One Martini backbone bead per residue (centre of mass of N, CA, C, O) as a GRO file, in nm:
protein
  490
    1MET     BB    1  -2.784  -1.793   7.796
    2LEU     BB    2  -2.481  -1.876   7.795
    3SER     BB    3  -2.522  -2.182   7.834
    4ARG     BB    4  -2.662  -2.230   7.563
    5PHE     BB    5  -2.426  -2.141   7.387
    6SER     BB    6  -2.204  -2.350   7.512
    7HIS     BB    7  -2.350  -2.610   7.392
    8HIS     BB    8  -2.276  -2.526   7.062
    9VAL     BB    9  -2.000  -2.381   7.123
   10SER     BB   10  -1.716  -2.256   7.149
   11PRO     BB   11  -1.548  -2.054   7.357
   12GLY     BB   12  -1.456  -1.859   7.138
   13ARG     BB   13  -1.737  -1.824   7.013
   14LEU     BB   14  -1.867  -1.728   7.267
   15ARG     BB   15  -1.716  -1.460   7.291
   16LEU     BB   16  -1.807  -1.350   7.019
   17VAL     BB   17  -2.111  -1.365   7.058
   18SER     BB   18  -2.130  -1.207   7.319
   19SER     BB   19  -2.008  -0.940   7.216
   20GLN     BB   20  -2.214  -0.899   6.988
   21ALA     BB   21  -2.462  -0.893   7.168
   22ILE     BB   22  -2.375  -0.654   7.332
   23SER     BB   23  -2.346  -0.462   7.094
   24ASN     BB   24  -2.642  -0.487   7.002
   25PHE     BB   25  -2.761  -0.390   7.266
   26LYS     BB   26  -2.634  -0.107   7.262
   27LEU     BB   27  -2.754  -0.023   6.989
   28ALA     BB   28  -3.050  -0.063   7.071
   29ALA     BB   29  -3.036   0.142   7.307
   30ALA     BB   30  -2.931   0.390   7.118
   31LEU     BB   31  -3.141   0.421   6.887
   32PRO     BB   32  -3.365   0.602   7.008
   33LYS     BB   33  -3.174   0.842   7.052
   34LYS     BB   34  -3.087   0.879   6.757
   35VAL     BB   35  -3.367   0.913   6.638
   36ALA     BB   36  -3.442   1.153   6.815
   37SER     BB   37  -3.212   1.334   6.715
   38MET     BB   38  -3.289   1.330   6.413
   39ALA     BB   39  -3.575   1.443   6.455
   40ALA     BB   40  -3.484   1.706   6.585
   41GLU     BB   41  -3.323   1.807   6.341
   42GLN     BB   42  -3.565   1.803   6.141
   43GLN     BB   43  -3.742   1.998   6.343
   44ALA     BB   44  -3.565   2.223   6.319
   45VAL     BB   45  -3.571   2.560   6.317
   46PRO     BB   46  -3.496   2.799   6.137
   47ALA     BB   47  -3.334   3.122   6.196
   48GLN     BB   48  -3.417   3.203   5.893
   49ALA     BB   49  -3.542   3.454   5.652
   50ARG     BB   50  -3.636   3.525   5.306
   51LEU     BB   51  -3.708   3.829   5.126
   52ALA     BB   52  -3.842   3.919   4.806
   53VAL     BB   53  -3.886   4.251   4.686
   54VAL     BB   54  -4.140   4.402   4.483
   55GLY     BB   55  -4.200   4.682   4.372
   56ASP     BB   56  -4.304   4.900   4.173
   57VAL     BB   57  -4.364   4.809   3.846
   58HIS     BB   58  -4.485   4.958   3.595
   59GLY     BB   59  -4.437   4.714   3.362
   60HIS     BB   60  -4.162   4.584   3.498
   61TRP     BB   61  -4.203   4.265   3.359
   62ASN     BB   62  -4.027   3.945   3.326
   63LYS     BB   63  -4.069   3.629   3.357
   64ASP     BB   64  -3.791   3.503   3.290
   65ALA     BB   65  -3.599   3.714   3.419
   66ASP     BB   66  -3.726   3.734   3.709
   67GLU     BB   67  -3.717   3.432   3.780
   68ALA     BB   68  -3.411   3.408   3.753
   69ALA     BB   69  -3.345   3.615   3.974
   70LEU     BB   70  -3.496   3.468   4.207
   71ARG     BB   71  -3.330   3.208   4.202
   72CYS     BB   72  -3.070   3.356   4.287
   73LEU     BB   73  -3.190   3.458   4.577
   74LYS     BB   74  -3.351   3.247   4.748
   75PRO     BB   75  -3.643   3.267   4.863
   76ASN     BB   76  -3.916   3.198   5.057
   77THR     BB   77  -4.049   3.480   4.960
   78VAL     BB   78  -4.252   3.678   4.747
   79ILE     BB   79  -4.298   4.033   4.726
   80PHE     BB   80  -4.582   4.228   4.624
   81LEU     BB   81  -4.669   4.596   4.605
   82GLY     BB   82  -4.771   4.674   4.331
   83ASP     BB   83  -4.831   4.856   4.061
   84PHE     BB   84  -4.830   4.708   3.769
   85GLY     BB   85  -5.070   4.887   3.648
   86GLU     BB   86  -5.338   4.995   3.459
   87GLU     BB   87  -5.506   4.735   3.494
   88ASP     BB   88  -5.298   4.481   3.432
   89VAL     BB   89  -5.394   4.171   3.377
   90GLU     BB   90  -5.166   4.020   3.226
   91LEU     BB   91  -4.940   4.081   3.426
   92VAL     BB   92  -5.074   3.954   3.674
   93GLN     BB   93  -5.090   3.670   3.552
   94GLU     BB   94  -4.785   3.634   3.536
   95VAL     BB   95  -4.730   3.661   3.836
   96ALA     BB   96  -4.923   3.427   3.924
   97SER     BB   97  -4.731   3.205   3.766
   98CYS     BB   98  -4.530   3.207   3.971
   99PRO     BB   99  -4.375   2.932   4.140
  100LEU     BB  100  -4.326   3.091   4.378
  101PRO     BB  101  -4.364   3.196   4.672
  102LYS     BB  102  -4.640   3.433   4.738
  103ALA     BB  103  -4.718   3.791   4.789
  104CYS     BB  104  -4.992   4.031   4.759
  105ILE     BB  105  -5.058   4.388   4.682
  106LEU     BB  106  -5.266   4.618   4.572
  107GLY     BB  107  -5.287   4.922   4.403
  108ASN     BB  108  -5.398   5.214   4.269
  109HIS     BB  109  -5.326   5.132   3.967
  110ASP     BB  110  -5.509   4.862   3.991
  111SER     BB  111  -5.763   5.101   4.019
  112TRP     BB  112  -5.761   5.348   3.822
  113PHE     BB  113  -6.060   5.349   3.696
  114HIS     BB  114  -6.246   5.260   3.953
  115GLN     BB  115  -6.128   5.471   4.178
  116VAL     BB  116  -6.064   5.742   4.006
  117LEU     BB  117  -6.237   5.774   3.731
  118VAL     BB  118  -6.526   5.670   3.780
  119PRO     BB  119  -6.627   5.872   3.998
  120ARG     BB  120  -6.604   6.116   3.801
  121ARG     BB  121  -6.785   5.988   3.556
  122LYS     BB  122  -7.021   5.788   3.659
  123ARG     BB  123  -6.889   5.547   3.479
  124PRO     BB  124  -6.793   5.318   3.291
  125LEU     BB  125  -6.511   5.202   3.100
  126PRO     BB  126  -6.450   5.157   2.801
  127PRO     BB  127  -6.188   5.036   2.630
  128GLN     BB  128  -6.173   5.283   2.420
  129GLU     BB  129  -6.140   5.495   2.681
  130GLN     BB  130  -5.882   5.434   2.842
  131ALA     BB  131  -5.650   5.578   2.700
  132PRO     BB  132  -5.762   5.871   2.699
  133ALA     BB  133  -5.809   5.880   3.007
  134LYS     BB  134  -5.521   5.836   3.095
  135LYS     BB  135  -5.403   6.089   2.956
  136GLN     BB  136  -5.584   6.292   3.097
  137ALA     BB  137  -5.492   6.223   3.385
  138GLU     BB  138  -5.190   6.284   3.342
  139ASP     BB  139  -5.223   6.579   3.255
  140SER     BB  140  -5.368   6.674   3.516
  141SER     BB  141  -5.145   6.588   3.710
  142VAL     BB  142  -4.925   6.770   3.603
  143ALA     BB  143  -5.078   7.037   3.638
  144ALA     BB  144  -5.115   6.976   3.963
  145GLY     BB  145  -4.851   6.813   4.073
  146VAL     BB  146  -4.898   6.512   4.044
  147GLY     BB  147  -4.807   6.200   4.076
  148SER     BB  148  -4.659   5.955   3.879
  149ALA     BB  149  -4.507   5.676   3.762
  150GLN     BB  150  -4.240   5.870   3.692
  151GLY     BB  151  -4.221   5.979   3.962
  152GLY     BB  152  -4.155   6.011   4.298
  153GLY     BB  153  -4.464   6.050   4.387
  154ASP     BB  154  -4.758   5.851   4.425
  155GLY     BB  155  -5.030   6.047   4.491
  156GLY     BB  156  -5.258   6.046   4.304
  157SER     BB  157  -5.593   6.230   4.364
  158ASP     BB  158  -5.549   6.354   4.651
  159SER     BB  159  -5.554   6.681   4.786
  160SER     BB  160  -5.605   6.568   5.097
  161SER     BB  161  -5.322   6.427   5.216
  162ASP     BB  162  -5.309   6.614   5.515
  163ALA     BB  163  -5.555   6.624   5.737
  164GLY     BB  164  -5.470   6.424   6.008
  165GLY     BB  165  -5.706   6.251   6.035
  166LEU     BB  166  -5.875   5.957   5.996
  167GLU     BB  167  -6.088   6.097   5.789
  168GLY     BB  168  -6.037   6.369   5.702
  169GLY     BB  169  -6.117   6.557   5.447
  170PRO     BB  170  -6.229   6.664   5.178
  171SER     BB  171  -6.317   6.565   4.868
  172SER     BB  172  -6.202   6.556   4.513
  173THR     BB  173  -6.419   6.326   4.472
  174ALA     BB  174  -6.671   6.199   4.327
  175VAL     BB  175  -6.953   6.030   4.351
  176LEU     BB  176  -7.155   5.794   4.290
  177GLU     BB  177  -7.421   5.697   4.160
  178GLU     BB  178  -7.711   5.607   4.265
  179GLY     BB  179  -7.744   5.297   4.209
  180GLY     BB  180  -7.613   5.025   4.189
  181PRO     BB  181  -7.334   4.875   4.137
  182HIS     BB  182  -7.017   4.862   4.143
  183PRO     BB  183  -6.808   4.817   3.874
  184ALA     BB  184  -6.584   4.646   4.038
  185LEU     BB  185  -6.789   4.390   4.082
  186ALA     BB  186  -6.762   4.296   3.812
  187PRO     BB  187  -6.634   4.014   3.677
  188GLU     BB  188  -6.511   4.179   3.413
  189SER     BB  189  -6.340   4.339   3.571
  190ALA     BB  190  -6.012   4.416   3.634
  191VAL     BB  191  -6.020   4.384   3.936
  192GLN     BB  192  -6.142   4.091   3.946
  193ARG     BB  193  -5.928   3.959   3.761
  194GLN     BB  194  -5.688   4.007   3.946
  195LEU     BB  195  -5.796   3.864   4.199
  196ALA     BB  196  -5.838   3.588   4.061
  197ALA     BB  197  -5.543   3.539   3.974
  198LEU     BB  198  -5.419   3.552   4.274
  199GLY     BB  199  -5.593   3.488   4.505
  200ASP     BB  200  -5.434   3.393   4.795
  201ALA     BB  201  -5.188   3.590   4.731
  202HIS     BB  202  -5.393   3.798   4.817
  203ILE     BB  203  -5.357   3.986   5.145
  204GLY     BB  204  -5.584   4.167   5.186
  205TYR     BB  205  -5.701   4.146   5.502
  206SER     BB  206  -5.476   3.916   5.542
  207GLY     BB  207  -5.300   3.591   5.562
  208MET     BB  208  -4.967   3.423   5.586
  209ALA     BB  209  -4.738   3.177   5.578
  210VAL     BB  210  -4.396   3.114   5.613
  211HIS     BB  211  -4.197   2.887   5.459
  212GLY     BB  212  -3.884   2.752   5.565
  213GLY     BB  213  -3.895   2.878   5.863
  214PRO     BB  214  -3.977   3.057   6.089
  215PRO     BB  215  -4.233   3.181   6.262
  216LEU     BB  216  -4.404   3.341   5.987
  217SER     BB  217  -4.613   3.626   5.902
  218LEU     BB  218  -4.838   3.766   5.672
  219VAL     BB  219  -4.989   4.101   5.654
  220GLY     BB  220  -5.252   4.274   5.519
  221ALA     BB  221  -5.346   4.561   5.423
  222ARG     BB  222  -5.480   4.798   5.245
  223PRO     BB  223  -5.598   4.793   4.949
  224PHE     BB  224  -5.547   5.033   4.702
  225SER     BB  225  -5.361   5.246   4.796
  226LYS     BB  226  -5.311   5.628   4.775
  227GLY     BB  227  -5.307   5.782   5.017
  228GLY     BB  228  -5.385   5.952   5.282
  229SER     BB  229  -5.655   6.089   5.500
  230SER     BB  230  -5.877   6.047   5.298
  231TRP     BB  231  -6.182   5.863   5.279
  232SER     BB  232  -6.400   5.974   5.077
  233SER     BB  233  -6.233   5.917   4.808
  234ILE     BB  234  -6.264   5.576   4.870
  235ALA     BB  235  -6.537   5.472   4.980
  236PRO     BB  236  -6.697   5.325   4.749
  237PHE     BB  237  -6.481   5.112   4.682
  238ILE     BB  238  -6.421   4.981   4.966
  239ALA     BB  239  -6.714   4.917   5.038
  240ALA     BB  240  -6.776   4.730   4.798
  241LEU     BB  241  -6.535   4.519   4.840
  242TYR     BB  242  -6.516   4.519   5.197
  243GLY     BB  243  -6.714   4.680   5.396
  244VAL     BB  244  -6.554   4.952   5.442
  245ASN     BB  245  -6.614   5.288   5.619
  246SER     BB  246  -6.325   5.330   5.765
  247SER     BB  247  -6.030   5.359   5.921
  248LYS     BB  248  -6.111   5.198   6.169
  249GLU     BB  249  -6.217   4.947   6.021
  250SER     BB  250  -5.953   4.891   5.873
  251ALA     BB  251  -5.779   4.844   6.124
  252GLU     BB  252  -5.947   4.606   6.230
  253ARG     BB  253  -5.886   4.418   5.989
  254ILE     BB  254  -5.581   4.404   6.029
  255VAL     BB  255  -5.584   4.297   6.321
  256ALA     BB  256  -5.748   4.039   6.264
  257ALA     BB  257  -5.536   3.915   6.077
  258ALA     BB  258  -5.316   3.901   6.298
  259ARG     BB  259  -5.467   3.720   6.505
  260ALA     BB  260  -5.485   3.466   6.303
  261GLN     BB  261  -5.151   3.413   6.341
  262HIS     BB  262  -5.109   3.395   6.628
  263ASP     BB  263  -4.755   3.364   6.739
  264HIS     BB  264  -4.636   3.497   6.515
  265ASN     BB  265  -4.440   3.660   6.332
  266LEU     BB  266  -4.454   3.990   6.176
  267VAL     BB  267  -4.547   4.102   5.840
  268ILE     BB  268  -4.627   4.398   5.683
  269ILE     BB  269  -4.839   4.457   5.392
  270GLY     BB  270  -4.811   4.755   5.195
  271HIS     BB  271  -4.844   5.002   4.962
  272ASN     BB  272  -4.827   5.190   5.212
  273ALA     BB  273  -4.736   5.386   5.453
  274PRO     BB  274  -4.751   5.501   5.753
  275LEU     BB  275  -4.843   5.723   5.954
  276GLY     BB  276  -4.582   5.921   6.122
  277LEU     BB  277  -4.285   5.955   5.932
  278GLY     BB  278  -4.320   6.241   5.814
  279ARG     BB  279  -4.331   6.579   5.636
  280GLU     BB  280  -4.110   6.562   5.456
  281ARG     BB  281  -4.045   6.521   5.123
  282HIS     BB  282  -3.809   6.289   5.200
  283ASP     BB  283  -3.980   6.109   5.328
  284ILE     BB  284  -4.119   5.799   5.307
  285ALA     BB  285  -4.426   5.974   5.291
  286GLY     BB  286  -4.363   6.232   5.143
  287VAL     BB  287  -4.458   6.526   5.001
  288ASP     BB  288  -4.327   6.626   4.656
  289TRP     BB  289  -4.571   6.800   4.481
  290ILE     BB  290  -4.571   7.021   4.711
  291GLN     BB  291  -4.553   7.283   4.893
  292GLY     BB  292  -4.440   7.177   5.224
  293GLY     BB  293  -4.552   6.905   5.208
  294GLY     BB  294  -4.623   6.598   5.387
  295ASP     BB  295  -4.833   6.333   5.503
  296HIS     BB  296  -4.903   6.020   5.305
  297GLY     BB  297  -5.000   5.827   5.500
  298ASP     BB  298  -5.165   5.562   5.666
  299PRO     BB  299  -5.390   5.570   5.929
  300ASP     BB  300  -5.478   5.270   5.959
  301LEU     BB  301  -5.191   5.154   5.994
  302ARG     BB  302  -5.117   5.310   6.241
  303LEU     BB  303  -5.347   5.202   6.423
  304ALA     BB  304  -5.278   4.902   6.395
  305LEU     BB  305  -4.993   4.915   6.521
  306GLN     BB  306  -5.083   5.020   6.794
  307THR     BB  307  -5.269   4.783   6.868
  308MET     BB  308  -5.059   4.556   6.846
  309LYS     BB  309  -4.878   4.667   7.066
  310GLU     BB  310  -5.091   4.653   7.298
  311GLU     BB  311  -5.126   4.326   7.241
  312GLY     BB  312  -4.822   4.206   7.192
  313ARG     BB  313  -4.743   4.232   6.899
  314ARG     BB  314  -4.494   4.132   6.669
  315VAL     BB  315  -4.332   4.365   6.450
  316ALA     BB  316  -4.064   4.336   6.235
  317LEU     BB  317  -4.221   4.446   5.963
  318VAL     BB  318  -4.264   4.703   5.704
  319LEU     BB  319  -4.402   4.697   5.377
  320CYS     BB  320  -4.349   4.931   5.100
  321GLY     BB  321  -4.452   5.186   4.865
  322HIS     BB  322  -4.555   5.433   4.612
  323MET     BB  323  -4.302   5.607   4.708
  324HIS     BB  324  -4.066   5.721   4.529
  325HIS     BB  325  -3.715   5.750   4.530
  326ARG     BB  326  -3.767   5.996   4.351
  327LEU     BB  327  -3.791   6.329   4.348
  328GLN     BB  328  -3.974   6.591   4.305
  329GLY     BB  329  -3.869   6.912   4.245
  330ALA     BB  330  -3.526   6.918   4.203
  331HIS     BB  331  -3.417   7.097   3.967
  332GLY     BB  332  -3.233   6.855   3.829
  333LYS     BB  333  -3.167   6.727   4.100
  334PRO     BB  334  -3.071   6.466   4.266
  335ALA     BB  335  -3.318   6.299   4.480
  336GLY     BB  336  -3.365   6.119   4.774
  337ARG     BB  337  -3.544   5.899   4.953
  338ARG     BB  338  -3.649   5.786   5.246
  339MET     BB  339  -3.658   5.418   5.280
  340VAL     BB  340  -3.625   5.440   5.597
  341ALA     BB  341  -3.780   5.339   5.915
  342VAL     BB  342  -3.916   5.402   6.249
  343ASP     BB  343  -4.166   5.324   6.423
  344PRO     BB  344  -4.314   5.408   6.722
  345THR     BB  345  -4.345   5.085   6.782
  346GLY     BB  346  -4.051   4.962   6.645
  347ALA     BB  347  -4.091   4.923   6.351
  348LEU     BB  348  -3.969   4.841   6.053
  349VAL     BB  349  -3.946   5.050   5.754
  350LEU     BB  350  -3.982   4.960   5.400
  351ASN     BB  351  -3.903   5.096   5.083
  352ALA     BB  352  -3.940   4.949   4.733
  353ALA     BB  353  -3.979   5.213   4.527
  354THR     BB  354  -3.800   5.146   4.261
  355VAL     BB  355  -3.812   5.385   3.986
  356PRO     BB  356  -3.723   5.192   3.786
  357ARG     BB  357  -3.662   4.829   3.815
  358THR     BB  358  -3.543   4.854   3.521
  359LEU     BB  359  -3.233   4.822   3.328
  360PRO     BB  360  -2.990   4.845   3.059
  361HIS     BB  361  -2.808   4.920   3.310
  362LEU     BB  362  -2.598   4.960   3.554
  363PRO     BB  363  -2.609   5.123   3.818
  364GLN     BB  364  -2.456   5.334   4.002
  365PRO     BB  365  -2.272   5.270   4.247
  366VAL     BB  366  -2.303   5.275   4.600
  367SER     BB  367  -2.138   5.401   4.827
  368GLU     BB  368  -2.033   5.398   5.185
  369PRO     BB  369  -2.082   5.667   5.330
  370GLY     BB  370  -2.011   5.720   5.623
  371SER     BB  371  -2.167   5.687   5.950
  372PRO     BB  372  -2.361   5.632   6.227
  373ASN     BB  373  -2.260   5.933   6.340
  374GLY     BB  374  -2.261   6.130   6.066
  375THR     BB  375  -2.052   6.136   5.867
  376LYS     BB  376  -1.942   6.292   5.609
  377LYS     BB  377  -1.912   6.306   5.286
  378ALA     BB  378  -1.667   6.253   5.067
  379SER     BB  379  -1.516   6.369   4.812
  380PRO     BB  380  -1.432   6.274   4.516
  381THR     BB  381  -1.181   6.174   4.349
  382GLN     BB  382  -1.024   6.172   4.051
  383GLN     BB  383  -0.984   5.865   4.050
  384GLN     BB  384  -1.279   5.785   4.107
  385LEU     BB  385  -1.401   5.921   3.858
  386GLN     BB  386  -1.241   5.754   3.651
  387GLN     BB  387  -1.346   5.477   3.742
  388GLN     BB  388  -1.644   5.535   3.680
  389GLN     BB  389  -1.605   5.591   3.378
  390GLN     BB  390  -1.484   5.311   3.309
  391GLN     BB  391  -1.725   5.145   3.404
  392ARG     BB  392  -1.933   5.261   3.206
  393GLN     BB  393  -1.778   5.177   2.949
  394GLN     BB  394  -1.779   4.871   3.009
  395GLN     BB  395  -2.086   4.838   3.015
  396GLU     BB  396  -2.139   4.932   2.725
  397LEU     BB  397  -1.961   4.718   2.590
  398GLN     BB  398  -2.111   4.474   2.704
  399ARG     BB  399  -2.385   4.537   2.577
  400ARG     BB  400  -2.294   4.535   2.275
  401GLU     BB  401  -2.181   4.247   2.273
  402ALA     BB  402  -2.445   4.109   2.348
  403GLU     BB  403  -2.614   4.206   2.109
  404ALA     BB  404  -2.424   4.081   1.888
  405ALA     BB  405  -2.483   3.781   2.027
  406GLY     BB  406  -2.802   3.779   2.103
  407GLU     BB  407  -2.818   3.932   2.369
  408GLN     BB  408  -2.999   4.014   2.679
  409LEU     BB  409  -2.962   4.283   2.895
  410SER     BB  410  -3.043   4.315   3.251
  411TRP     BB  411  -3.154   4.514   3.537
  412ARG     BB  412  -3.286   4.405   3.860
  413HIS     BB  413  -3.493   4.495   4.125
  414PHE     BB  414  -3.441   4.427   4.483
  415LEU     BB  415  -3.560   4.357   4.807
  416VAL     BB  416  -3.356   4.213   5.056
  417VAL     BB  417  -3.469   4.016   5.340
  418ASP     BB  418  -3.325   3.933   5.657
  419LEU     BB  419  -3.445   3.718   5.901
  420ALA     BB  420  -3.394   3.683   6.266
  421MET     BB  421  -3.281   3.496   6.535
  422THR     BB  422  -3.156   3.515   6.851
  423PRO     BB  423  -2.952   3.343   7.020
  424GLY     BB  424  -3.120   3.301   7.332
  425GLN     BB  425  -3.376   3.511   7.208
  426GLU     BB  426  -3.652   3.382   7.103
  427GLU     BB  427  -3.864   3.548   7.276
  428GLN     BB  428  -3.810   3.819   7.091
  429GLY     BB  429  -3.793   3.727   6.815
  430MET     BB  430  -3.782   3.890   6.524
  431ARG     BB  431  -3.545   4.039   6.288
  432VAL     BB  432  -3.367   4.259   6.096
  433ALA     BB  433  -3.055   4.192   5.988
  434GLU     BB  434  -3.100   4.250   5.662
  435ALA     BB  435  -3.103   4.506   5.399
  436ARG     BB  436  -3.113   4.503   5.029
  437ASP     BB  437  -3.010   4.646   4.744
  438VAL     BB  438  -3.072   4.462   4.439
  439TRP     BB  439  -2.886   4.385   4.140
  440VAL     BB  440  -2.977   4.184   3.865
  441GLU     BB  441  -2.823   4.005   3.622
  442VAL     BB  442  -2.963   3.940   3.292
  443CYS     BB  443  -2.927   3.671   3.051
  444GLN     BB  444  -3.062   3.652   2.718
  445LYS     BB  445  -3.055   3.343   2.506
  446GLN     BB  446  -3.296   3.238   2.372
  447GLN     BB  447  -3.339   2.962   2.597
  448GLU     BB  448  -3.137   3.121   2.776
  449THR     BB  449  -3.091   3.189   3.136
  450SER     BB  450  -2.904   3.422   3.331
  451SER     BB  451  -2.774   3.497   3.671
  452ARG     BB  452  -2.659   3.781   3.878
  453VAL     BB  453  -2.511   3.959   4.120
  454ALA     BB  454  -2.407   4.295   4.065
  455HIS     BB  455  -2.553   4.462   4.311
  456GLU     BB  456  -2.515   4.572   4.659
  457PHE     BB  457  -2.702   4.751   4.928
  458THR     BB  458  -2.713   4.862   5.245
  459VAL     BB  459  -3.010   4.989   5.429
  460ALA     BB  460  -3.024   4.761   5.665
  461SER     BB  461  -2.938   4.693   6.012
  462SER     BB  462  -2.869   4.468   6.300
  463THR     BB  463  -2.847   4.457   6.660
  464ALA     BB  464  -2.846   4.247   6.950
  465GLY     BB  465  -2.923   4.283   7.275
  466LYS     BB  466  -3.014   4.311   7.574
  467ASP     BB  467  -3.342   4.306   7.660
  468GLY     BB  468  -3.439   4.371   7.349
  469ILE     BB  469  -3.219   4.537   7.212
  470ILE     BB  470  -3.224   4.736   6.910
  471THR     BB  471  -2.984   4.820   6.653
  472TYR     BB  472  -3.009   5.044   6.391
  473LYS     BB  473  -2.884   5.064   6.055
  474LEU     BB  474  -2.944   5.349   5.846
  475TRP     BB  475  -3.024   5.464   5.527
  476ASP     BB  476  -2.982   5.797   5.389
  477ALA     BB  477  -3.060   5.910   5.073
  478PHE     BB  478  -3.055   6.222   5.119
  479THR     BB  479  -2.771   6.250   5.294
  480LYS     BB  480  -2.576   6.009   5.260
  481ARG     BB  481  -2.628   5.847   5.541
  482TYR     BB  482  -2.590   5.712   5.845
  483PHE     BB  483  -2.806   5.581   6.107
  484GLU     BB  484  -2.937   5.550   6.440
  485ARG     BB  485  -3.158   5.305   6.608
  486THR     BB  486  -3.322   5.246   6.922
  487VAL     BB  487  -3.501   4.956   7.040
  488LEU     BB  488  -3.772   4.788   7.198
  489ASN     BB  489  -3.840   4.440   7.190
  490GLN     BB  490  -4.191   4.361   7.279
   0.00000   0.00000   0.00000
C-alpha cells in the first residue's frame, strides 16, 4: 500500500499521508469503543428517584399554584394519597389533568356517600340530599367523637376500629338492601366518575413503574380505606367494586400487584397505614378520638407486607395518609402525631396527612431540637422568641404588600422523598435517603405564577452500612425529638 502511495506523491507527502492514514486507522479502531462507552453512559441508570407526595387534600388544591409548586420540586412522580373531598368529582378531574407523571389512590372521603352514608340509608343519595346528609354525618361524627376532615384523625364511621383480628368485630353500619347492583357501580355515580377521570393513574390493587430513575415500581393497596379492623362495615362496597370479600383476599390482591412488578424495588401506596405500628393515640395510625387509643391501621396491608417479606420482595417505603398530623382531644394544647415509623418487616412508613395542606402564611418553622440519642429539647431563649415574633410580623407584612400589589401568596405542603441506591451495594436495592416536609411559597399575579421552597424540615433520613444494615434517623413529632432505628435490608 505504501509503494502505491510513493508512486504518486513526494516522499514528504508520503510521510504526511501515511501518518494521517495511521491516525485515521487508530481513530477508526477506537470509534467502536467510544461509541460503546457513550451508549453505556446513556443507558446508565440514575441512582436516585424523587417522589413528591400530596397528603389528604380535603379541598385544598389549586391547579395553577400546585402545579407551579411541583415544577419547583422536580419529582420523577407525584403521589396523591386521596381524600380529595366528599366525592368531589371536579377536583379529582383537575388533579387528573396535572401534566406530571402521577399515581393516586382514593380515600374514604372519596366514597363518602356511597360507602358510608348509602349503606345506612339503604338507597342512593340524590344531589339535593347530599349537602344536608353531609352536615348530618358531620354532626353525628362530632357527637360520637369521631374524626372529621378538620380533626386530627380521620377515623371514618367504624366504631369497631381495633377489633384486633383480620376480619374484625361486628359492624356499626347497616348492609344494603338485597337485590339490585350497588349504587357505586352506576356509571353516573361520583365514585365511577372519579375512577374514570384518573384512569390508569389510580393504582388501587395495581401498580406502575416510576420512569426516569432506578428500577422502581409503585403498588397500590386497598382503595377507599377508612381504617380499622372491621371488614363487615365496608364489605358491600369493596365486594361490589373489586370482588374482594375479606381482608385475606384484599392482601392477596396487593401481593399479586407487587408480583407483577417483576424485580423492581417497591413503594406501597395506601390511603391508610398498616396495622401493627402502635396503639397509642399519637402513633402513626393511633386512635385519638376515643379514650384509651387503639390501632386504626389496615390489617390487609399488614398481611400483604408480611407475605412480600417472606417472598423476598424488597419494600423500600410505604406511603399513607388518613390519620391527620394534629391530634384530637388535646385540650387546647397542640399535639403532633408520629408521622414516621418502621414496619416489623423493615419497611419505612411515612404519613403525609398534614391537614390543611395549604396556608395563607408560612407555618412557624420547626427547629431541629434533640439528637438521635434522645436529647431533650432545650427551652427557647428570650432572643429566639423575639426572633420568631419578628419573623411572623415580617410574614404578615409581606402578605399585605403582596395583596396590595394584586398578588396572591400561599404556602403549600408536600412530602418530598428521595430514594437512592448505595454505590457498590446495588444488590441491596433502594432505600429512603431523605424525606422532608416541604412548604412551597407560591405567588400568583394575573397570568404569572412563581414558586420557591420556603421551608423544609427533615422527618426521616438513613445511612447504609455493610451487609445491608440501614440506620434510620426519624423525627418524632409528639416528643419533638429524633430517634434511631436499625433494620436489615433483605
